[in-house]
Every structure is written in structure tokens, then in C-alpha cells.
BAGU-802100 format. One line per field, with one value per residue (C-alpha): residue number from 1; residue in three letters; y, x, z. Coordinates in Angstrom, 3 decimals. Layout:
BAGU-802100
n: [NUM | ...]
res: [ALA | ...]
yy: [Y | ...]
xx: [X | ...]
zz: [Z | ...]
END
This chain:
BAGU-802100
n: [1 | 2 | 3 | 4 | 5 | 6 | 7 | 8 | 9 | 10 | 11 | 12 | 13 | 14 | 15 | 16 | 17 | 18 | 19 | 20 | 21 | 22 | 23 | 24 | 25 | 26 | 27 | 28 | 29 | 30 | 31 | 32 | 33 | 34 | 35 | 36 | 37 | 38 | 39 | 40 | 41 | 42 | 43 | 44 | 45 | 46 | 47 | 48 | 49 | 50 | 51 | 52 | 53 | 54 | 55 | 56 | 57 | 58 | 59 | 60 | 61 | 62 | 63 | 64 | 65 | 66 | 67 | 68 | 69 | 70 | 71 | 72 | 73 | 74 | 75 | 76 | 77 | 78 | 79 | 80 | 81 | 82 | 83 | 84 | 85 | 86 | 87 | 88 | 89 | 90 | 91 | 92 | 93 | 94 | 95 | 96 | 97 | 98 | 99 | 100 | 101 | 102 | 103 | 104 | 105 | 106 | 107 | 108 | 109 | 110 | 111 | 112 | 113 | 114 | 115 | 116 | 117 | 118 | 119 | 120 | 121 | 122 | 123 | 124 | 125 | 126 | 127 | 128 | 129 | 130 | 131 | 132 | 133 | 134 | 135 | 136 | 137 | 138 | 139 | 140 | 141 | 142 | 143 | 144 | 145 | 146 | 147 | 148 | 149 | 150 | 151 | 152 | 153 | 154 | 155 | 156 | 157 | 158 | 159 | 160 | 161 | 162 | 163 | 164 | 165 | 166 | 167 | 168 | 169 | 170 | 171 | 172 | 173 | 174 | 175 | 176 | 177 | 178 | 179 | 180 | 181 | 182 | 183 | 184 | 185 | 186 | 187 | 188 | 189 | 190 | 191 | 192 | 193 | 194 | 195 | 196 | 197 | 198 | 199 | 200 | 201 | 202 | 203 | 204 | 205 | 206 | 207 | 208 | 209 | 210 | 211 | 212 | 213 | 214 | 215 | 216 | 217 | 218 | 219 | 220 | 221 | 222 | 223 | 224 | 225]
res: [MET | ALA | PRO | ILE | ARG | ARG | LEU | GLY | LEU | TYR | SER | LEU | LEU | ILE | VAL | THR | LEU | LEU | ALA | CYS | GLY | GLY | CYS | VAL | THR | GLY | GLN | ARG | LYS | LEU | ASP | LEU | GLN | ILE | PRO | SER | GLY | ALA | LYS | ILE | VAL | ASP | GLY | SER | LYS | GLY | THR | VAL | GLN | ILE | VAL | SER | VAL | ALA | ASP | LYS | ARG | VAL | PHE | GLU | ASN | LYS | PRO | SER | ASP | PRO | SER | THR | PRO | SER | ILE | ASN | GLY | ASP | VAL | LYS | THR | LEU | SER | ALA | SER | GLN | LYS | ASN | LYS | MET | ILE | GLY | ARG | GLN | ARG | ASN | SER | TRP | GLY | LYS | ALA | MET | GLY | ASP | ILE | ALA | LEU | ILE | GLU | GLY | GLN | THR | VAL | GLU | SER | ARG | SER | ARG | ALA | LEU | VAL | THR | GLU | ALA | LEU | LYS | ARG | ARG | GLY | TYR | SER | VAL | THR | ASP | SER | GLN | SER | LYS | ASN | ARG | ALA | GLU | ILE | ALA | VAL | ASP | LYS | PHE | TRP | ALA | TRP | PHE | THR | PRO | GLY | LEU | PHE | ALA | VAL | ASP | PHE | GLU | ALA | HIS | VAL | GLN | ALA | ASN | LEU | GLN | LEU | SER | LEU | ASN | GLY | ARG | THR | SER | LYS | PHE | THR | VAL | LEU | GLY | HIS | GLY | LYS | ASN | LEU | GLY | GLY | MET | ALA | SER | ASP | SER | ASN | TRP | GLN | GLU | ALA | TYR | ASN | ARG | ALA | PHE | GLU | ASN | PHE | LEU | ALA | ASN | PHE | GLU | ALA | ALA | LEU | GLN | THR | ILE | GLU | ASP | ASP | ALA | GLY | LEU | ASN | GLU | SER]
yy: [-19.225 | -19.856 | -23.487 | -22.498 | -20.506 | -23.362 | -25.781 | -23.496 | -23.281 | -27.052 | -27.622 | -25.231 | -27.001 | -30.402 | -29.123 | -27.619 | -30.871 | -32.835 | -30.472 | -30.831 | -34.603 | -36.031 | -32.583 | -33.247 | -31.538 | -34.709 | -36.115 | -37.892 | -40.439 | -41.321 | -44.264 | -42.804 | -45.347 | -44.499 | -45.246 | -48.160 | -47.821 | -50.283 | -50.457 | -53.373 | -51.909 | -53.793 | -51.450 | -51.330 | -47.732 | -48.701 | -48.133 | -44.935 | -44.539 | -42.201 | -40.861 | -38.439 | -37.273 | -34.193 | -32.608 | -28.885 | -27.688 | -24.505 | -24.464 | -21.330 | -20.536 | -19.608 | -18.861 | -16.894 | -19.354 | -22.948 | -24.293 | -23.197 | -26.012 | -25.525 | -27.583 | -27.495 | -25.786 | -23.953 | -24.999 | -24.235 | -27.331 | -29.561 | -31.989 | -33.044 | -36.527 | -35.088 | -32.637 | -35.535 | -37.050 | -33.971 | -33.624 | -31.361 | -29.606 | -30.354 | -27.375 | -26.748 | -25.543 | -21.907 | -22.661 | -22.480 | -24.715 | -27.657 | -30.963 | -32.228 | -34.726 | -37.104 | -40.197 | -43.631 | -45.381 | -46.584 | -43.717 | -40.320 | -37.447 | -38.456 | -42.142 | -41.321 | -38.861 | -41.492 | -44.009 | -41.435 | -40.662 | -44.396 | -45.011 | -42.106 | -43.498 | -46.989 | -45.611 | -44.315 | -47.668 | -47.257 | -49.517 | -47.893 | -49.276 | -48.608 | -49.645 | -47.344 | -46.207 | -43.657 | -42.447 | -40.598 | -38.604 | -36.124 | -35.027 | -31.938 | -31.854 | -28.324 | -29.082 | -32.029 | -30.634 | -30.952 | -28.501 | -27.870 | -24.853 | -24.958 | -24.130 | -23.853 | -27.292 | -29.105 | -28.932 | -28.556 | -30.914 | -30.002 | -31.360 | -30.111 | -32.293 | -30.583 | -31.661 | -30.068 | -32.730 | -33.075 | -35.985 | -37.296 | -39.553 | -40.846 | -38.149 | -35.299 | -33.485 | -31.726 | -29.707 | -29.402 | -28.999 | -31.219 | -30.197 | -32.360 | -30.814 | -32.719 | -31.455 | -33.448 | -32.211 | -33.937 | -33.606 | -34.365 | -34.535 | -38.308 | -40.188 | -41.190 | -37.569 | -36.513 | -39.596 | -38.940 | -35.406 | -36.854 | -39.635 | -37.067 | -34.989 | -38.092 | -38.917 | -35.326 | -35.401 | -38.647 | -37.253 | -34.029 | -35.966 | -38.182 | -35.140 | -33.466 | -36.637 | -37.228 | -33.725 | -34.413 | -37.710 | -36.048 | -33.333 | -35.971 | -38.054 | -41.013 | -41.584 | -41.742 | -44.945]
xx: [-28.792 | -25.611 | -24.346 | -20.946 | -22.525 | -24.908 | -21.972 | -20.147 | -23.161 | -23.690 | -20.003 | -20.228 | -23.363 | -21.651 | -18.607 | -20.841 | -22.710 | -19.467 | -18.010 | -21.150 | -21.194 | -21.066 | -21.555 | -24.254 | -25.473 | -24.971 | -21.732 | -19.150 | -16.923 | -13.431 | -11.165 | -7.636 | -4.844 | -1.233 | 1.251 | 3.527 | 7.217 | 8.931 | 12.000 | 12.526 | 12.626 | 14.775 | 14.401 | 18.182 | 18.097 | 16.048 | 12.512 | 10.492 | 7.521 | 4.785 | 3.625 | 0.933 | -1.002 | -3.228 | -5.590 | -4.835 | -6.704 | -8.769 | -12.205 | -14.085 | -17.650 | -18.003 | -14.305 | -13.419 | -10.608 | -11.776 | -8.487 | -9.635 | -11.505 | -15.251 | -18.419 | -21.954 | -23.240 | -21.858 | -18.334 | -19.211 | -21.436 | -18.563 | -17.307 | -13.653 | -14.532 | -16.573 | -13.810 | -11.349 | -13.312 | -13.712 | -11.260 | -12.908 | -15.965 | -17.856 | -18.622 | -20.701 | -19.361 | -19.513 | -17.427 | -20.311 | -19.679 | -22.041 | -21.784 | -18.954 | -16.225 | -15.349 | -13.254 | -14.871 | -15.628 | -12.434 | -10.319 | -9.618 | -7.293 | -5.154 | -4.997 | -4.163 | -1.472 | 0.004 | 0.064 | 1.698 | 4.501 | 4.903 | 5.453 | 7.914 | 9.960 | 9.950 | 11.354 | 14.326 | 14.966 | 13.052 | 10.386 | 7.498 | 6.402 | 3.729 | 6.187 | 8.521 | 11.462 | 14.259 | 13.335 | 10.017 | 7.789 | 4.992 | 2.743 | 0.521 | -1.585 | -2.407 | -3.403 | -5.349 | -7.793 | -8.912 | -10.768 | -11.397 | -11.277 | -13.783 | -12.540 | -14.045 | -12.996 | -11.771 | -11.581 | -8.430 | -8.558 | -5.998 | -5.020 | -2.699 | -1.305 | 0.976 | 2.314 | 4.542 | 6.768 | 8.957 | 11.314 | 13.858 | 16.557 | 19.402 | 18.811 | 18.727 | 15.382 | 14.436 | 11.334 | 10.357 | 7.376 | 6.525 | 4.056 | 2.582 | 0.715 | -1.203 | -3.008 | -5.139 | -6.900 | -10.243 | -13.532 | -15.949 | -16.089 | -15.726 | -14.252 | -11.257 | -10.387 | -10.485 | -8.476 | -5.855 | -5.287 | -4.723 | -2.503 | -0.231 | -0.190 | 0.809 | 3.650 | 4.892 | 4.696 | 6.708 | 9.397 | 9.664 | 9.732 | 12.551 | 14.607 | 14.057 | 14.866 | 18.056 | 19.224 | 18.453 | 20.357 | 23.317 | 23.470 | 23.354 | 26.055 | 23.731 | 24.604 | 28.364 | 29.876]
zz: [-35.052 | -37.053 | -37.007 | -35.616 | -32.796 | -31.990 | -31.907 | -29.462 | -27.170 | -27.287 | -26.459 | -23.502 | -22.264 | -22.465 | -20.593 | -17.910 | -17.477 | -17.293 | -14.710 | -12.642 | -12.957 | -9.449 | -7.839 | -5.277 | -2.161 | -0.118 | 1.242 | -0.932 | 0.846 | -0.382 | 0.321 | 0.439 | 0.195 | 1.042 | -1.789 | -0.987 | -1.803 | -4.127 | -1.888 | 0.478 | 3.992 | 6.519 | 9.510 | 9.844 | 11.101 | 14.140 | 15.357 | 15.649 | 17.969 | 16.729 | 20.071 | 18.865 | 15.802 | 16.110 | 13.600 | 13.912 | 10.822 | 11.106 | 9.446 | 8.383 | 7.402 | 3.717 | 3.061 | -0.071 | -0.873 | -1.604 | -0.232 | 3.248 | 5.069 | 5.427 | 5.712 | 4.390 | 7.526 | 10.543 | 11.526 | 15.160 | 15.165 | 13.978 | 16.624 | 16.769 | 15.464 | 12.585 | 11.699 | 11.636 | 8.732 | 6.500 | 3.598 | 0.991 | -0.424 | -3.592 | -5.847 | -8.919 | -12.269 | -11.082 | -7.971 | -5.498 | -2.467 | -2.089 | -0.220 | 1.960 | 1.085 | 3.906 | 4.471 | 4.475 | 7.752 | 9.447 | 8.108 | 9.669 | 8.859 | 11.824 | 10.865 | 7.218 | 8.354 | 10.686 | 7.829 | 5.537 | 8.005 | 8.690 | 4.970 | 4.791 | 7.688 | 6.196 | 2.943 | 4.960 | 6.631 | 9.905 | 11.337 | 13.207 | 16.554 | 19.173 | 21.880 | 23.777 | 21.669 | 22.029 | 18.535 | 18.693 | 16.368 | 17.069 | 14.197 | 13.966 | 10.790 | 9.617 | 6.012 | 4.626 | 2.113 | -1.504 | -3.731 | -7.401 | -9.662 | -12.555 | -16.037 | -19.495 | -20.716 | -17.583 | -13.804 | -11.695 | -8.706 | -6.044 | -2.646 | 0.103 | 2.872 | 5.399 | 8.770 | 11.380 | 12.885 | 15.934 | 15.398 | 17.890 | 16.454 | 18.586 | 21.214 | 18.704 | 18.206 | 14.984 | 14.115 | 10.477 | 8.157 | 5.201 | 2.491 | -0.232 | -3.160 | -5.807 | -8.902 | -11.300 | -14.429 | -14.927 | -16.756 | -13.943 | -10.150 | -9.822 | -6.864 | -8.992 | -9.857 | -6.204 | -5.207 | -7.877 | -6.561 | -3.088 | -4.420 | -6.083 | -2.899 | -0.920 | -3.335 | -3.179 | 0.628 | 0.756 | -1.550 | 0.474 | 3.750 | 2.476 | 1.455 | 4.841 | 6.748 | 4.782 | 5.718 | 9.389 | 9.247 | 7.518 | 10.172 | 12.890 | 11.198 | 10.806 | 7.131 | 7.583 | 6.222]
END
């Protein structure tokens, strides 16, 4: 075999092994932290009560698109509490679905989504409370999922986080959708590569939420000097 051809085959083998690194049939658990803003938040715009957070994601058995939630098994056997922990699927270097990706103990899709919206509100000058407030938010999560697309020399790790919100501020109710998308190019399926895709999705979600909320405030005359 010619040296150049052998070198090409060896390189392809190394890439395949790297892409499969960490791909296991068992369950991977991730600790997802919400980015903290650098701004000092004084809560001068008042309090907001998050009255509900609901995981509305739809799972499918063996979906053709890896961005569609699925599990290593039959989705019909998935309880609501189990579903609330699932955030992705591991895949081998040919894209075949393998083990599940879940949140660590103490974290759920609903709790992470609540924390994400809490951070977004804080960045706009609101403080979030569990007590009764005239300003209220309801959150329905319809996307919170990560997947990867294998490539010849690297793997694309992607994450989507999307929520439909109903927000009442000063007696005015608005309904809007916020999407966060994150993409990370990595060499192997490590925890850090999955976490980085989610971190970028969270940052994108926060930026999009801030833009949407500013428009709502402008329409309501809340930003008038």
C-alpha cells in the first residue's frame, strides 16, 4: 500500500476514534450552568412572579432528524419526571443513536428553563419572586435538546432551547417565543463539548429574550424617561 494512501487511512481511523470518544451506550449526565450577566441588577423595574414552567417537548421513537427528542428505548415508557431530565442523545461516528444524555441530579429541564428566564429578567432590571406579584410569567418549554452531526475531521455539537412565554407587565399581557441556538465544533463527544453547545444556546437565548423584552417595554411605555 502506498505511503500516502496508508497515511490517509490512518488519519481517517484516528478521526473516527476521536469522534467516537465518549460515545457509550449508557447514560451521560451533564451539569448545565446558566451564564451570569456582568451587569449589576438593582430590581428597579419591579418584581416578576414565575407562576408556572411546563415541559411541552414531544419525543419520538427513532426520529429521522437527530434534533427531535428521543430516548434509548420506547418513549411510551418515559414518565414525566424522566422526560424532564432528558436533554440529548449520544451517537456514534456514523450518526447512529446510542445512549441518553440527561441532567445531573437536582437539575431538570423545567428548573434550568426557570433559571434561564430568571437571568434574562434580571438583565432587564427585574427581580424574580415566588410571592404574589402583579407582574407574572408563564413558561412553556418546547425545545431543550442537543445533538451532534459527525463529520470527516470534526463533530458539530448543537443545542436548541426554545420557550413560549406569557408575560404580564403593569397589567399588559404579551405572548412571545424566544429561541436560543448554540453550535460548537469539537473533536470528540466529551462533556465539555456538549456543555459548550448548551452554553452558547443559553447566551443566544438571553440575548434574544432581552431584545424581545425591550420591544415589549417600549410598546408599553415602560422605557420612557
